[in-house]
C-alpha positions in Angstrom: -21.1 -10.3 18.6 -20.1 -13.8 19.0 -16.9 -15.1 20.7 -15.2 -18.4 20.6 -11.8 -19.6 21.0 -8.8 -20.6 18.8 -8.7 -24.4 18.4 -5.8 -24.5 15.4 -3.2 -22.2 13.8 -1.8 -22.9 10.7 -0.1 -20.2 9.5 -2.6 -17.5 8.3 -5.5 -19.7 8.6 -6.8 -20.1 12.5 -9.9 -22.3 13.1 -12.1 -21.1 16.4 -15.0 -23.1 18.0 -17.8 -21.7 19.7 -18.8 -19.2 16.7 -22.3 -20.7 16.1 -23.7 -16.9 15.7 -20.9 -15.6 13.6 -21.8 -15.2 9.9 -19.6 -15.9 6.6 -17.2 -13.0 5.7 -17.6 -11.6 9.3 -14.5 -9.6 10.5 -13.3 -10.7 13.5 -10.5 -9.9 16.0 -8.0 -13.0 17.0 -6.7 -13.1 20.1 -5.8 -10.8 23.1 -3.3 -8.9 20.4 -6.8 -8.2 18.3 -5.2 -9.5 14.9 -7.4 -8.6 12.1 -9.3 -11.5 10.2 -12.0 -12.6 8.3 -14.2 -15.5 8.3 -14.1 -17.7 5.3 -15.7 -21.2 6.1 -18.4 -22.2 8.7 -18.7 -25.8 9.6 -21.2 -26.3 12.7 -19.7 -24.0 15.5 -16.4 -23.9 14.0 -15.3 -21.1 11.8 -12.3 -20.8 9.6 -10.3 -17.5 9.8 -8.2 -16.0 7.3 -6.2 -13.7 9.3 -4.7 -10.7 7.6 -1.7 -10.3 10.1 1.2 -12.6 11.0 -0.1 -15.3 13.1 3.4 -16.5 14.8 2.9 -17.1 18.7 -0.7 -17.6 18.8 -1.7 -20.5 20.2 -5.0 -22.7 21.2 -7.6 -21.2 24.0 -7.0 -17.6 23.0 -10.3 -15.8 22.6 -11.8 -14.7 19.0 -14.4 -12.0 18.9 -16.6 -11.7 16.0 -17.3 -7.8 15.0 -20.7 -8.7 13.0 -20.1 -6.8 10.2 -18.4 -8.1 6.9 -15.1 -6.8 5.6 -15.9 -3.2 4.6 -13.9 -0.3 3.4 -14.7 3.5 4.8 -15.5 5.6 1.7 -15.7 9.4 2.2 -13.2 12.6 2.1 -9.4 11.8 2.8 -9.2 8.9 0.3 -7.2 11.0 -2.4 -3.5 11.1 -1.9 -3.7 8.3 1.0 -1.4 5.4 1.1 -2.9 2.3 2.5 -2.0 -1.1 3.3 -4.1 -4.3 2.0 -6.9 -3.7 4.6 -7.3 0.2 4.3 -4.8 0.8 7.5 -3.4 4.3 6.5 0.5 3.7 6.3 1.3 7.2 7.4 -0.7 6.7 10.9 0.3 3.2 11.5 4.0 4.6 11.1 3.4 7.4 13.9 2.1 4.6 16.2 4.5 1.6 15.6 7.6 3.3 13.9 9.0 2.0 10.4 8.0 -1.9 11.0 4.5 -2.5 10.8 3.3 -4.0 14.1 0.5 -6.4 14.7 -3.0 -5.6 15.8 -2.3 -2.0 15.3 -6.0 -0.2 15.2 -6.1 2.8 13.1 -9.0 4.3 11.4 -9.0 4.5 7.6 -10.2 8.1 7.2 -8.9 10.9 9.5 -11.5 11.4 12.6 -10.0 14.8 13.4 -9.7 16.3 10.2 -12.4 19.0 9.0 -13.6 19.5 5.6 -15.7 22.0 4.0 -19.3 20.6 3.0 -21.3 22.4 0.4 -24.5 21.6 0.2 -26.6 20.5 -3.2 -30.2 20.1 -1.9 -32.2 22.0 0.4 -35.0 20.6 3.3 -38.1 19.3 1.7 -36.4 17.7 -1.5 -37.0 14.0 -2.5 -33.8 12.0 -2.5 -32.9 8.4 -3.5 -29.9 6.4 -3.3 -27.1 7.8 -5.2 -28.3 11.3 -5.3 -25.8 14.0 -4.4 -26.7 15.9 -1.1 -23.3 17.9 -1.4 -19.8 18.4 -2.3 -16.4 18.5 -0.6 -13.1 19.9 -2.5 -10.7 17.2 -1.4 -7.7 18.3 -3.3 -7.2 20.5 -6.0 -7.9 18.4 -8.7 -10.8 16.1 -7.3 -14.4 17.3 -5.5 -15.8 14.6 -3.7 -19.4 14.2 -4.4 -21.2 13.3 -0.9 -24.0 10.6 -2.2 -27.0 9.1 -0.3 -26.1 5.7 0.6 -27.4 2.6 -1.1 -30.7 1.7 0.3 -32.1 5.0 1.8 -34.7 7.1 0.4 -36.9 10.1 1.6 -37.2 13.8 2.1 -34.5 15.9 3.2 -35.7 17.2 6.9 -32.1 18.9 7.8 -29.1 20.1 5.6 -26.1 21.6 7.1 -23.4 23.5 5.6 -19.9 24.5 7.1 -16.9 22.5 8.3 -17.2 18.8 9.5 -15.5 15.7 10.2 -16.2 12.4 8.5 -18.3 11.4 11.7 -20.3 14.5 12.1 -24.0 14.3 10.9 -24.4 16.8 7.7 -27.8 15.9 6.5 -31.2 14.2 8.2 -33.7 12.1 5.7 -37.0 11.2 6.7 -37.4 7.7 5.2 -40.4 5.5 6.2 -38.3 3.6 8.8 -37.8 6.8 10.6 -35.4 9.7 10.6 -31.6 8.4 9.1 -28.9 10.8 10.0 -26.4 10.9 7.1 -22.3 11.6 7.4 -19.7 12.3 4.9 -18.3 8.8 5.3 -20.1 5.5 4.3 -18.9 2.1 4.4 -19.2 -0.9 2.0 -18.3 -4.4 2.2 -15.5 -5.2 -0.3 -16.6 -8.4 -1.6 -20.0 -6.9 -3.0 -20.0 -5.0 -6.0 -21.5 -1.5 -5.8 -24.8 -1.1 -7.7 -25.5 0.9 -10.6 -28.4 1.7 -12.9 -27.4 0.5 -16.1 -23.9 -0.6 -18.1 -23.1 0.9 -21.2 -21.2 -0.9 -24.1 -17.7 0.3 -24.8 -17.4 3.0 -27.3 -14.5 5.3 -26.8 -10.7 4.3 -26.0 -9.0 5.0 -23.0 -6.0 7.3 -24.2 -2.9 6.3 -22.5 0.1 8.4 -24.5 1.6 5.1 -25.5 1.9 4.5 -29.0 1.5 0.5 -29.5 -1.2 0.7 -26.9 -3.6 3.1 -28.5 -2.8 2.8 -32.1 -2.4 -1.2 -32.3 -4.0 -2.5 -29.1 -6.3 0.3 -27.6 -8.4 -0.4 -24.5 -11.8 1.2 -23.8 -13.0 3.3 -21.4 -14.5 1.2 -18.6 -12.6 -2.0 -20.3 -10.1 -4.5 -19.0 -6.7 -5.6 -19.9 -4.0 -8.1 -18.9 -0.4 -7.5 -19.0 1.5 -10.6 -18.6 5.0 -10.9 -19.0 8.4 -12.7 -17.4 10.5 -10.9 -15.3 12.5 -8.0 -16.4 10.0 -7.4 -19.3 8.7 -3.9 -18.1 5.0 -5.0 -16.4 5.5 -2.4 -13.5 6.9 0.4 -16.2 3.8 0.0 -17.9 1.8 0.2 -15.0 3.1 3.3 -13.9 3.2 4.7 -17.2 -0.7 4.4 -17.6 -0.9 5.6 -13.9 0.7 9.2 -15.1 -0.7 9.3 -18.2 -3.7 7.4 -18.9 -7.0 9.7 -19.5 -8.5 9.3 -16.1 -9.6 11.7 -13.2 -8.6 9.0 -10.5 -5.8 6.6 -10.4 -6.1 3.5 -7.8 -2.9 1.8 -7.8 -2.6 -1.4 -6.1 0.9 -3.1 -5.3 -0.1 -6.6 -4.3 2.6 -8.8 -3.2 5.2 -6.6 -5.0 8.6 -6.1 -4.3 9.2 -3.4 -1.7 11.8 -1.6 -4.1 9.1 -1.3 -6.9 6.4 0.1 -4.4 9.1 2.8 -2.8 9.4 4.0 -6.4 6.0 4.5 -6.9 5.8 6.2 -3.3 8.7 8.5 -4.2 7.7 9.2 -7.7 4.2 9.8 -7.8 4.1 12.7 -5.4 6.9 14.6 -7.4 5.2 13.8 -11.0 3.2 16.5 -12.1 -0.2 16.1 -13.6 0.1 16.9 -17.5 -3.3 18.4 -18.0 -3.4 20.7 -14.9 0.5 21.2 -13.5 -0.7 20.1 -10.0 1.2 16.7 -8.5 -0.2 13.7 -9.4 -0.9 12.3 -6.4 -3.8 14.9 -5.9 -6.1 12.5 -8.1 -4.3 9.2 -6.8 -5.1 6.4 -4.1 -2.1 4.0 -3.6 -2.7 0.6 -2.1 0.6 -1.1 -0.6 1.1 -4.4 -0.1 4.3 -5.5 -0.3 6.0 -9.5 -0.7 7.0 -9.3 2.8 3.4 -8.3 4.3 1.2 -11.2 5.3 -0.1 -13.5 2.5 -3.5 -13.3 3.2 -3.7 -9.4 3.3 -2.9 -9.7 -0.5 -6.4 -10.9 -1.1 -8.0 -8.2 0.8 -5.6 -5.5 -1.2 -7.4 -6.4 -4.5 -10.9 -5.9 -3.2 -10.3 -3.0 -1.3 -8.8 -1.2 -4.3 -11.6 -1.9 -6.6 -14.3 -0.8 -4.1 -12.5 2.5 -3.8 -12.4 2.7 -7.3 -16.1 2.0 -7.9 -17.0 4.8 -5.3 -15.4 7.5 -7.4 -16.9 5.7 -10.5 -20.3 6.4 -8.9 -19.6 10.0 -8.6 -19.5 10.2 -12.4 -15.6 10.0 -13.0 -13.2 8.1 -15.4 -11.2 5.6 -12.9 -8.3 3.5 -14.0 -7.3 0.8 -11.6 -3.8 -0.7 -11.8 -3.4 -4.0 -10.0 0.2 -5.1 -10.1 0.0 -8.3 -9.8 -2.7 -10.7 -9.6 -0.4 -13.8 -9.8 0.6 -12.8 -6.2 -3.2 -12.7 -5.2 -3.6 -16.3 -6.8 -0.4 -17.3 -4.8 -2.2 -16.3 -1.6 -5.4 -18.1 -3.1 -3.3 -21.1 -3.3 -1.8 -21.1 -0.1 -5.4 -20.5 1.7 -6.6 -23.2 -0.2 -3.7 -25.6 0.6 -4.4 -24.6 4.5 -7.9 -25.5 4.1 -7.3 -28.6 2.9 -9.2 -27.9 -0.6 -8.8 -30.3 -3.5 -6.5 -28.8 -5.3 -6.8 -27.5 -9.1 -4.2 -27.1 -11.9 -0.8 -26.2 -10.7 -2.2 -26.4 -7.2 -4.3 -23.3 -7.5 -7.8 -23.5 -6.3 -10.7 -24.6 -8.3 -12.4 -21.6 -7.8 -9.4 -19.4 -9.4 -11.1 -18.4 -12.7 -14.2 -17.5 -11.0 -12.6 -15.3 -8.5 -10.6 -13.7 -10.9 -14.0 -13.0 -12.8 -15.7 -11.5 -10.0 -12.9 -9.1 -9.7 -12.4 -8.1 -13.3 -16.5 -8.0 -14.1 -16.6 -5.0 -11.6 -15.1 -2.9 -14.3 -17.1 -1.3 -16.8 -18.7 2.1 -18.1 -21.7 2.7 -16.2 -24.7 5.2 -15.6 -24.9 5.5 -11.8 -27.7 5.4 -9.2 -29.3 8.8 -8.8 -31.5 11.3 -10.6 -28.7 13.0 -12.4 -27.6 10.0 -14.2 -23.9 10.3 -13.9 -21.7 8.3 -16.1 -18.8 6.9 -14.8 -16.2 4.3 -16.1 -13.7 2.2 -14.4 -11.0 0.6 -16.5 -8.9 -2.4 -14.8 -5.4 -3.1 -15.9 -4.0 -6.3 -14.4 -0.4 -7.3 -14.4 0.2 -11.1 -14.4 3.5 -12.9 -13.6 3.8 -16.0 -14.9 6.8 -18.4 -13.9 9.3 -17.8 -16.5 7.0 -15.9 -18.7 4.9 -19.1 -19.4 1.5 -18.0 -20.4 0.0 -21.3 -20.8 0.0 -21.3 -16.9 -3.4 -21.3 -14.6 -3.5 -17.6 -13.8 -2.7 -16.1 -17.2 -5.0 -18.5 -19.0 -7.9 -17.7 -16.6 -7.1 -13.9 -17.0 -7.3 -14.2 -20.7 -10.6 -15.9 -20.6 -12.1 -13.0 -19.1 -10.2 -9.8 -20.4 -10.3 -8.2 -24.0 -7.3 -6.8 -24.2 -3.8 -9.0 -24.0 -0.8 -6.7 -24.0 1.8 -9.8 -24.3 5.0 -8.8 -22.7 8.2 -10.5 -24.5 11.7 -10.8 -22.8 13.4 -11.0 -26.3 12.0 -7.5 -27.0 13.1 -6.7 -23.5 16.7 -7.8 -24.0 17.0 -6.1 -27.3 15.9 -2.9 -25.1 13.0 -2.5 -27.3 10.6 -0.9 -24.9 7.2 -1.2 -24.2 8.2 -4.8 -25.2 4.6 -5.5 -26.1 4.9 -8.3 -28.8 2.6 -6.6 -31.8 2.1 -10.5 -33.3 0.6 -12.2 -30.4 -1.3 -9.1 -28.5 -4.7 -8.4 -29.5 -7.6 -5.9 -28.4 -11.0 -6.9 -29.0 -12.5 -3.4 -28.5 -11.1 -2.5 -32.1 -14.2 -2.8 -33.8 -16.5 -0.8 -31.2 -13.9 1.9 -31.4 -13.5 2.1 -35.0 -16.2 4.8 -35.5 -14.4 7.0 -32.4 -11.2 6.9 -34.0 -12.1 7.7 -37.3 -14.4 10.7 -36.3 -12.5 12.2 -33.5 -8.7 11.7 -34.9 -8.9 11.0 -38.5 -11.2 9.4 -41.1 -8.3 7.0 -42.3 -6.8 6.2 -39.0 -8.0 2.5 -39.1 -6.5 2.2 -42.6 -3.1 3.6 -41.4 -3.3 1.3 -38.4 -3.9 -1.5 -40.6 -1.1 -1.2 -42.9 1.1 -0.9 -40.3 0.2 -4.3 -38.8 0.2 -5.9 -42.3 3.9 -4.6 -43.0 5.0 -6.1 -39.5 3.4 -9.4 -40.1 4.9 -9.8 -43.4 8.0 -8.8 -42.0 8.0 -12.0 -39.7 7.4 -14.0 -42.6 10.4 -12.8 -44.5 12.8 -12.8 -41.4 12.3 -16.8 -41.9 13.7 -16.5 -45.2 16.4 -13.9 -44.3 17.4 -16.3 -41.5 18.1 -19.3 -44.3 19.3 -17.4 -47.4 20.3 -14.0 -46.2 19.0 -10.6 -47.0 20.5 -10.6 -50.6 18.3 -13.2 -51.8 15.1 -11.0 -51.1 13.8 -9.1 -54.0 14.1 -5.2 -53.9 10.2 -5.0 -53.0 10.5 -7.3 -50.3 13.9 -5.6 -48.9 11.9 -2.1 -48.7 9.1 -4.1 -47.1 11.8 -5.1 -44.4 13.2 -1.3 -44.4 9.5 -0.1 -43.8 9.0 -2.5 -40.9 12.0 -1.7 -39.2 11.1 1.8 -39.6 7.4 1.0 -37.7 9.3 -1.0 -34.8 12.1 1.8 -34.2 10.5 4.9 -34.7 6.9 4.4 -34.3 6.7 1.3 -31.4 9.8 2.2 -29.6 9.0 4.7 -26.9 11.3 6.2 -24.1 9.2 6.2 -20.6 12.1 8.3 -19.4 12.3 10.9 -22.1 10.2 14.1 -21.3 8.7 14.2 -24.7 8.6 10.7 -25.9 6.9 9.7 -22.5 3.5 11.0 -23.8 2.1 10.9 -27.4 -1.1 12.6 -28.2 -3.3 10.9 -30.6 -2.5 13.9 -33.4 1.1 13.4 -32.9 0.7 9.3 -33.3 -1.5 9.8 -36.6 1.0 11.9 -38.1 3.6 9.7 -37.3 1.9 6.9 -38.6 1.3 8.9 -41.8 5.1 9.5 -42.3 6.1 6.0 -41.8 3.3 4.8 -43.9 4.1 7.5 -46.7 8.1 6.5 -47.0 6.7 3.1 -47.7 4.1 4.0 -50.1 6.1 6.6 -52.2 9.3 4.5 -51.8 7.4 1.4 -53.3 5.8 3.5 -56.2 9.3 5.1 -57.0 11.1 1.2 -57.1 8.3 0.3 -59.5 9.2 3.2 -61.9 13.0 2.4 -61.6 14.4 4.1 -58.7 17.3 3.2 -56.9 16.7 0.9 -53.8 20.1 2.0 -52.0 19.1 5.3 -52.5 15.9 5.1 -51.0 17.0 3.2 -48.0 19.8 5.8 -47.3 17.5 8.8 -47.7 18.7 11.3 -45.0 14.8 11.7 -44.3 14.4 8.6 -42.8 16.3 10.0 -39.8 14.0 13.3 -39.8 10.8 10.7 -39.5 12.8 8.5 -36.9 13.2 12.0 -34.8 9.5 13.0 -35.3 8.7 11.7 -32.1 10.5 14.1 -30.2 9.0 17.0 -31.4 6.8 19.4 -29.2 3.2 19.3 -29.5 3.1 23.1 -30.4 5.6 22.3 -33.3 3.8 19.6 -34.8 2.1 20.9 -38.1 5.2 22.7 -39.3 7.8 19.8 -38.5 5.3 17.4 -40.5 5.1 19.6 -43.4 8.7 20.1 -43.6 9.3 16.4 -43.1 6.6 15.6 -45.8 8.3 17.8 -48.4 11.8 16.5 -47.6 10.3 13.0 -48.4 8.9 13.9 -51.7 12.4 15.7 -52.7 14.8 12.9 -51.7 12.5 10.2 -53.3 12.7 12.3 -56.7 16.4 12.6 -56.4 16.6 8.8 -56.0 15.7 8.5 -59.6 19.0 10.5 -60.7 21.4 8.2 -62.4 24.3 6.9 -60.2 27.8 8.3 -61.3 30.1 5.3 -62.0 
């Protein structure tokens, strides 16, 4: 271990001399208070250290000790249902030591050392094992079974395997390798800045079903894909992130609150333990890992929180799970980079952000993907990343949004105008996009309905044509439009209000299955198609627009899943009957 002394303190940056033997990205303990930090630059024997805790009161001459290991996270049983800070310290254990306020220099193990877990072996003595092979399982919560895997770089013959209750530090297996015997525990460590290896990356071919209509139907995200949600203040970024965490078709959810307001993180911490997992009825927390790094915590720890979260997510991906990671928000992380870059006196790039902003963002997002994990089984796991971006004033031309959009394939652009109109989710359908559509067309057409893509395209075309007609309406009024165009406007309004608008806080409307989305899409499109045919045959536009069945179509989203078929049939029949009535001559 290398020991040096503090030479200079500049906010979260500490420069220490006498650190010649230390390496880049080593974890260090700064001063007698043992604040945790990481070496981010080396010049001769001087190390620039990013300190993840408040540095006020530090002064030159105080000791700095290198731990000789890179910044790593502890991976093993006990992760699920935990709440960590940015550097993987469990907040519940810190509270027991230091009370409600986070004190400096608190050292708490990430995984509880005293808790015993029931280990069930999956191999026997004499078996050949390689990195990624499962040697046993631990039932961590009702919903998650942890697979204890052979760490990277270990291969050989199982010499001994044990069964029973163990802590994460106790030996559960002994592997004979070429370098001698290696004792394996249920816990392994992994450096956060290094992506976990896998055997092969697969192309995206199926969607991550979220139950949010505007996302699943219009701008779907692939399993193992990446999405960005930029939007101004108050446009609903955090609510969308919460919705996806609750409802997305993922086995594990990792939620990173990076530099977020304390009250938003409090909402998450209060809500998640109470929420029921829709598929199992168990509390959602039973499959969730939370990383809380609020805006009042030290800035530098924001940077660590992102890497901590994605390393934990990769670990569960390697077990063969589908993992969804929410990063809320990457703008705050970029701000931490900017602050550190300024302290290091680097040449600033656009808007003061460091020149390497784009490459750092890419390093983070590139760790997502649908992969075949290491090991003989060939387990398939997926890690989908949804990053919120908070551009100042909602201006997506700023560097963080632009650097993100260069990497991600799905853009859910939130719009303050829609939010002011109380249209939620406030995802603007004209400027959002998904580049996964073509890859997933086959899946939707095979798994949901053969005309799914056709129905989606119809609705999209109507919304685009409505935007063009709105310009005319502003200039000359609605009466100047032809009956066909007026009907088009009405059909587009129905798509907006009945299909795209979704109430996150309504017990039924909060989640819509793909079957229900398809039926609602069919009904909305059927109104336009049949009314259009009737109009061309001389039906009354006024009667077509004021049909009571339109209200019934609008209410369809509040129908329970078990009553869908019956309600769809009834609505469809009423639509046909009422369109037939529109031909009856109006009495003077």
